[in-house]
C-alpha positions as a printed NumPy array, in Angstrom:
array([[  4.349,  27.287,  22.603],
       [  4.3  ,  24.344,  25.031],
       [  3.41 ,  26.732,  27.849],
       [  0.555,  28.18 ,  25.781],
       [ -0.689,  24.667,  24.934],
       [ -0.727,  23.675,  28.616],
       [ -2.577,  26.895,  29.46 ],
       [ -5.197,  26.125,  26.78 ],
       [ -5.526,  22.522,  27.969],
       [ -5.934,  23.623,  31.575],
       [ -8.481,  26.252,  30.584],
       [-10.542,  23.68 ,  28.71 ],
       [-10.31 ,  21.07 ,  31.454],
       [ -8.085,  18.726,  29.458],
       [ -4.952,  19.057,  31.569],
       [ -5.657,  15.782,  33.386],
       [ -6.551,  13.852,  30.238],
       [ -4.09 ,  11.761,  28.28 ],
       [ -3.08 ,  14.028,  25.42 ],
       [ -0.303,  13.195,  22.996],
       [  1.289,  15.978,  20.988],
       [  3.827,  15.159,  18.309],
       [  6.089,  17.722,  16.745],
       [  8.153,  15.652,  14.299],
       [  7.803,  15.746,  10.526],
       [  4.843,  13.934,   8.978],
       [  5.619,  10.468,   7.712],
       [  4.593,   9.419,   4.232],
       [  1.616,   7.109,   4.009],
       [ -0.565,   5.802,   1.212],
       [ -2.404,   2.898,  -0.359],
       [ -3.775,   1.9  ,  -3.744],
       [ -7.439,   2.796,  -4.089],
       [ -7.77 ,   1.756,  -7.787],
       [ -7.69 ,  -1.126,  -8.374],
       [ -8.894,  -1.608,  -4.807],
       [ -6.094,  -2.996,  -2.648],
       [ -6.484,  -5.501,   0.159],
       [ -5.884,  -2.815,   2.783],
       [ -8.512,  -0.584,   1.146],
       [-11.051,  -3.431,   1.281],
       [-10.188,  -3.866,   4.974],
       [-10.371,  -0.134,   5.616],
       [-13.784,   0.302,   4.007],
       [-15.246,  -2.728,   5.788],
       [-15.762,  -4.919,   2.705],
       [-13.421,  -7.507,   4.246],
       [-13.453,  -8.262,   7.98 ],
       [-10.993,  -9.893,  10.387],
       [ -8.155,  -7.721,   9.113],
       [ -6.646,  -6.661,  12.414],
       [ -5.291,  -3.137,  12.9  ],
       [ -4.861,  -2.428,   9.169],
       [ -8.62 ,  -1.775,   9.014],
       [ -7.959,   1.459,  10.929],
       [ -4.844,   2.502,   9.009],
       [ -4.858,   1.171,   5.418],
       [ -2.185,   3.737,   4.528],
       [  0.438,   2.188,   6.823],
       [  1.805,  -0.824,   4.912],
       [  5.4  ,   0.367,   5.097],
       [  8.335,  -1.963,   4.634],
       [ 11.981,  -2.115,   3.61 ],
       [ 12.876,  -0.475,   0.294],
       [ 14.6  ,  -2.249,  -2.605],
       [ 12.017,  -4.717,  -3.886],
       [ 12.535,  -7.273,  -5.404],
       [ 16.243,  -7.613,  -4.519],
       [ 15.48 ,  -6.543,  -0.936],
       [ 12.242,  -5.623,   0.816],
       [  9.81 ,  -7.843,   2.708],
       [ 10.413, -11.578,   2.822],
       [  8.418, -13.927,   0.617],
       [  5.02 , -14.649,   2.129],
       [  5.06 , -11.222,   3.848],
       [  5.027,  -8.952,   0.79 ],
       [  1.408,  -7.75 ,   0.919],
       [  1.9  ,  -6.672,   4.551],
       [  5.263,  -5.05 ,   3.815],
       [  6.846,  -7.419,   6.332],
       [  4.744,  -5.981,   9.185],
       [  3.591,  -8.753,  11.49 ],
       [  0.664,  -6.641,  12.717],
       [ -0.67 ,  -6.517,   9.151],
       [ -0.208, -10.247,   8.45 ],
       [ -3.91 , -10.69 ,   7.543],
       [ -3.039,  -8.994,   4.218],
       [ -0.73 , -11.923,   3.406],
       [ -3.421, -14.499,   4.202],
       [ -4.713, -15.683,   0.805],
       [ -8.089, -16.495,   2.413],
       [ -8.415, -19.494,   0.126],
       [ -8.353, -17.201,  -2.909],
       [-11.465, -15.375,  -1.697],
       [-10.216, -11.752,  -1.658],
       [-12.585,  -9.523,  -3.657],
       [-11.318,  -8.686,  -7.137],
       [-11.439,  -5.669,  -9.426],
       [-12.322,  -6.505, -13.029],
       [ -9.812,  -5.166, -15.568],
       [ -9.475,  -5.444, -19.353],
       [ -6.205,  -7.074, -20.409],
       [ -4.024,  -4.901, -22.631],
       [ -6.185,  -1.814, -22.07 ],
       [ -5.142,   1.513, -20.598],
       [ -5.873,   1.836, -16.897],
       [ -5.392,   4.619, -14.377],
       [ -3.901,   3.419, -11.105],
       [ -4.701,   5.621,  -8.122],
       [ -2.931,   6.   ,  -4.794],
       [ -4.6  ,   7.725,  -1.862],
       [ -1.952,   9.436,   0.244],
       [ -2.519,  10.666,   3.77 ],
       [  0.969,  12.228,   3.858],
       [  3.408,  12.869,   1.019],
       [  7.098,  12.155,   0.657],
       [  9.772,  12.842,  -1.944],
       [  9.492,   9.889,  -4.307],
       [ 11.874,   7.807,  -6.397],
       [  9.168,   5.965,  -8.324],
       [  6.071,   3.785,  -8.299],
       [  6.342,   0.245,  -9.643],
       [  3.583,  -2.18 , -10.605],
       [  4.16 ,  -5.937, -10.827],
       [  1.738,  -8.691, -11.821],
       [  1.643, -12.39 , -11.054],
       [  2.758, -14.959, -13.608],
       [  0.331, -17.146, -15.5  ],
       [ -0.574, -20.128, -13.34 ],
       [ -0.296, -18.183, -10.054],
       [ -2.221, -19.848,  -7.243],
       [ -4.467, -17.251,  -5.531],
       [ -4.767, -19.635,  -2.576],
       [ -1.081, -19.244,  -1.67 ],
       [  0.933, -16.48 ,  -0.019],
       [  2.684, -14.166,  -2.49 ],
       [  6.358, -14.803,  -3.254],
       [  8.806, -13.2  ,  -5.661],
       [  8.68 , -16.351,  -7.794],
       [  4.942, -15.727,  -8.299],
       [  5.586, -12.344,  -9.95 ],
       [  6.777, -11.462, -13.423],
       [ 10.431, -10.417, -12.954],
       [  9.982,  -6.853, -14.259],
       [  7.28 ,  -4.317, -13.421],
       [  4.782,  -3.799, -16.238],
       [  4.604,  -0.104, -15.297],
       [  7.197,   2.156, -13.672],
       [  6.451,   5.812, -12.958],
       [  9.627,   7.814, -12.186],
       [  9.16 ,  10.829,  -9.897],
       [ 12.753,  12.116,  -9.615],
       [ 12.32 ,  13.19 ,  -6.005],
       [  9.077,  15.106,  -6.473],
       [  6.201,  15.029,  -4.004],
       [  3.188,  13.053,  -5.191],
       [ -0.331,  14.445,  -5.151],
       [ -2.623,  13.459,  -2.301],
       [ -4.57 ,  11.552,  -4.985],
       [ -1.79 ,  10.307,  -7.253],
       [ -2.798,   8.754, -10.591],
       [ -0.712,   6.8  , -13.1  ],
       [ -2.008,   5.82 , -16.532],
       [ -0.501,   2.765, -18.153],
       [ -1.199,  -0.269, -20.271],
       [ -2.331,  -3.383, -18.429],
       [ -0.491,  -6.636, -19.089],
       [ -1.912,  -9.2  , -21.485],
       [ -3.265, -11.63 , -18.909],
       [ -6.441, -13.614, -18.358],
       [ -8.224, -14.834, -15.274],
       [ -7.397, -14.055, -11.666],
       [ -4.12 , -12.307, -10.83 ],
       [ -2.575, -10.045,  -8.223],
       [ -1.003,  -6.632,  -8.864],
       [  1.681,  -5.547,  -6.418],
       [  2.263,  -1.79 ,  -6.275],
       [  5.413,  -0.424,  -4.617],
       [  5.943,   3.266,  -3.745],
       [  9.669,   3.983,  -3.261],
       [ 10.763,   7.064,  -1.303],
       [ 13.894,   9.159,  -1.771],
       [ 15.127,   9.837,   1.726],
       [ 13.858,   6.973,   3.857],
       [ 14.868,   3.303,   3.93 ],
       [ 11.23 ,   2.36 ,   3.387],
       [  8.65 ,   1.806,   0.683],
       [  4.881,   1.336,   0.763],
       [  3.302,  -1.88 ,  -0.532],
       [ -0.201,  -2.624,  -1.793],
       [ -1.642,  -5.86 ,  -3.207],
       [ -4.712,  -5.655,  -5.434],
       [ -6.533,  -8.834,  -6.454],
       [ -7.8  ,  -8.483, -10.012],
       [ -9.558, -10.452, -12.695],
       [ -8.677,  -9.879, -16.344]])
């Protein structure tokens, strides 16, 4: 196959160009598109000065095991990835918000660009009195997720939706969504700024 690929490249005049061909398995990637996550706002151009995440909003991958393990406090929204640190910048509390109705049913949506066998999806919300002008820490979040969606190792859909009841909150908050995989030591993280 490699020989055929080189023949095709040579025939089309691409043999001298820099061409990268990968043959490994696809890696799982995804982000929360509803409520709109910080990386989605960066990816669609609503928020600027985001760094490389604007080109790959699906790539906020970090250590699995949140909240006992996972990214360090102050690095949660970026999954502990230094390149995506603009997602941890509170921007003085000026991230755009999605308006939600407290206590109502809501459908959370992930947009996946590659799928992976999944343990579960977990959704956390900030405590009352959270300061949107500060970096997110574990102490800012309610200790238990308000919604957990077990997947028992199944592959998610490319557009994965989870219906659940929103917490009884008011005012500005942050929802942290965590996608835990079965056979990798990683999870995907997404922070959505919301207003109840």
